[in-house]
N, C-alpha and C positions, 0 to 999 in steps of 0.2 A: 716679314718685310725683306725686300731686296736690299742688300747693303749699298751704301753710297760709295762708289768706287771712283777714285781720282785717277783718270787715265790721261796720258800725254801722247796721243797719236799725232802724227804729222802727215797730213794729206798733201798730195802733190797737185799743183794747179798749173795750167799752161801759163806762159808769160803774158799772153793777152787772151783773156777768157771772154768769149762772146757774151754780151749782156743778156741775150735771149737764152738763158740757161735752161729753160724748160722748152724743148723743141716744139716749135709751132705756136707758142703761147707768149707773145711779147708782153701782154698786159700782166698776166700772172707772174712772169719772170721779173718784171719791174717792181711789183709789190714785194716779191721775195727779196730782191736786192735792197729795197727800202728797209725791210725788217732786219736784214743782215747789217746794213749801215748803222742801224740803231744800237746794235748790241755792244760795240766798244764804248758806248757812253752810258747805256742803261745798266749793264752788268757791273761796272765799277761803282755805280750808285747803289746797287743792291749790296755789294760787298761793304761799302761804307756804312750802310744802314745796319747790317748784321754785326759789324764791328762795334757799333754803338750799343746795340742790344745785348751783346755778350756780357757787358758790365752789370746787367740787371738779371742775368740768368744764373741760377745756382745748381740746376740739374746737370750733372756731368754728362749724361747720355745726350741730352739736347745740345749741350755745348759742343760735343764731338760732332753731332750732325750739322750744326751751324758751321763748324770748321770745314767739314767736307763739302757742304753746300757752297761755301765761298771759294774753295779750291776748284771745284768743278766749274763754277761760273767764271773764274779767272781763266781757265783753259778755254772756255767757250769764246770769250771775247777776243782772246789772242788769236785763236784759229780763224774766227770770222774777220778779224783785221787782215790776216793774210789772204783770205778769200776775197775780201773787198779790194785789196790792192791788185789782185789779178784781173778783176773786172776792168774794162776799158773806161775808167772813170774820167779820164781827161777829155772825153767826148761830151761831157755833161757839165757845163761851167757853173751851174748854180748849186751843185751838190756840196761844195766846200762850205758855202754860207749856210746851207740847211744844217749841216753837221755842227758848225760853230754855234748856231742857235740852240740846237739840242743840248750840247754840252753846257751852255749857260743855264738852260732849264734845269738840268739835273744838279748842277752845283747850287742853284738857288733853292731847290727842294731840300737838299742836304743841309743848307745853311739856315733856312728860314722856317721850315716846317717842323712840326713835332715828330718825335720818334714814332708815336702812334700812327700819324699820317703816313710816314715813310714805310712803316711795316705793313699797313693796309694797302699801300700802293704796290709793295713787293708781292703781297699775296694776290692782288688783282692781276698782276702780270703772270705770276706762277699758275694761277687758275687757268688763264688763257693758254699758256704754253703747255700745260698738261692736256687740255682739250685738243690743242693743235697736234701734239705728239701722238695722241690716240688716233686722230684723224689721219695723220701721215702714215702711221703704221698700217692702218686699214687700207690706205691707197697704195701701199708699197707693192711694186710689181705690176701694177695696172697700167703704168705708162713708162715709156723708155726715157730715162734721164741720163745726162752725162754722168759718168762714174764719179767724178770729183764732187758733183752736186749731190748725188744720191748718198754717198758715204758721209758727207758733212751733215746732211739732214738727218740721216739715221742715227749717227753718233750723238748729235745734239738732242734728238728726240728721246733716245733711250735714257740719257742722263737726266733730262727733265723729269722723266717718270720716276727715276731712282730717288730724286730729292723733292718729289712733289708735296711732301707733308711738312717740310721744314718751315717755310714762311708762314704757313697756316698755324703751326704749333707755336711758333714764337709770338705771333700776334695774339693768339688766344691765351697763352700763358701770361703775357705781360699786360694785356689790356682787355681783349675781348670786345664784344659788341657787334652784333650781326648788321644792323642798319648802317653803322659807320663803315664797316668793312665793305659792304655792298656799294655805298656811294663813292667811296674813294677808289674802289676797284673799277667802277664804271669810268671814273675820271682817268685812271691809269690806262685802261684799255682804249679809251677814246684818244688819249694823248699819243700813244704809240701808233695807233692805226692812222691817225691824222698825219703823222710824220711819214709813214710809209706811202700814204696816198699822195702827199706832196712830191715825194721822190719819184713815184711812178708817173705822175702827171708831167713833171719836168722831163724825165727821160723820154717819154712817148712824144713829147712836143718838139724835141730837138731835131729829129730827122724825119721829115714828112715821108721819106722813102720807105720807112718801116711800114706805114699803113698800107701803101700801095703793094709792097712786097708780100703782105700777109692778107690779101684779099680785099683791101679797101674798107670803106665804112661797113659794108655788109658783113665782111669777115670779122671785123671787130665786134659788131653786135652779136654775132653767133658765139664768139669766144667768151664775151662778157656774160651772156645769158647762161652759157654752159658752166662757167666758173661760179656764178651766183647759185645755180642749181646744185652743184656739188657742195657749196658752202652751206646752203640752207638745209640740205639733206644730211650731211655728214658732220660738219663742224658746229653749226649753230646750236643743235640740241645739246651737245656736250658743254658748250659755253653756258647755255641757259641753266643746265643742272647745277653749275657752280654758283648760281645766284640763289638757289633754294636755301631756306633756313637750315635744313637738315644736311647740307653738303658737308662731307668730310672726305678729303682726298685719300685718307687711309682705306676707304672702302673700294677704291679702284684696284682691281687685281693686277698684279705683275705676273703675266702669263708665262707659260713655257716658251712661247715664241719670243717674248721680250727677253727672257733670260738667255736664250740662244744668241740673240743679237748682242746683248751686253757682254756675254762671254767672248764672242768673236772680236769685239773691239778691245776687250782686255788683252786678248792674245796679240792683236795687232800692235797695241801700245808696248807690250813687253818685248816684241821683236823690233821695236823702233820704227814701225811703219805706220 
């Protein structure tokens, strides 16, 4: 197993980062921004959930993994908060209300749902981010991305793969139950994707000039179809595998390529960059 390493890199972002962070892809960019906006609310919820679970765990090895999982997630949401601040958010007036609603959602889940539910939600999210991380690494180098976007995505992806087993192990150790995990996982994934879609819809509706600048309705259709094709071929099969009764994130190999990326970010963090 690759160790769960807590890194504290600090990426540099322009004072005003163009919301079209994936060149030529405004729709995909807005979905990515929506997922990034989600993280400063979702990841503190995951940390709260793991803090509650720790009181019920006696295995010292698992306790250490939970500690490192929470430390990594803490770094993720802090860095995404900095990235989100660099995006020209002031151009999109409804985003603040969407974020406030999301924070209420996660506070409500922590307050009113059982620990079993919250752990199953955490695993549903982690199963999706593991699949997404594998997909992003497969796509790495195939498209030109802004350096600050590429580095943030790679760092987050590699750490998701490092701690891919923790939420699964805590849920299985404390409660278990495939059907329950699957149903709550579907809810979790639908919840976060719905938020990202609402963010993207708002961002794309604010400035009609975006559509004209990127080829009008015909250009949008081509881009959306291309994105759907990539998703169906590369991401969807990995997500579907996480729904299978025999799914175990431990079986996902941490490859030589992944270790090289992890080591590079460890070196960057040690240099304070």
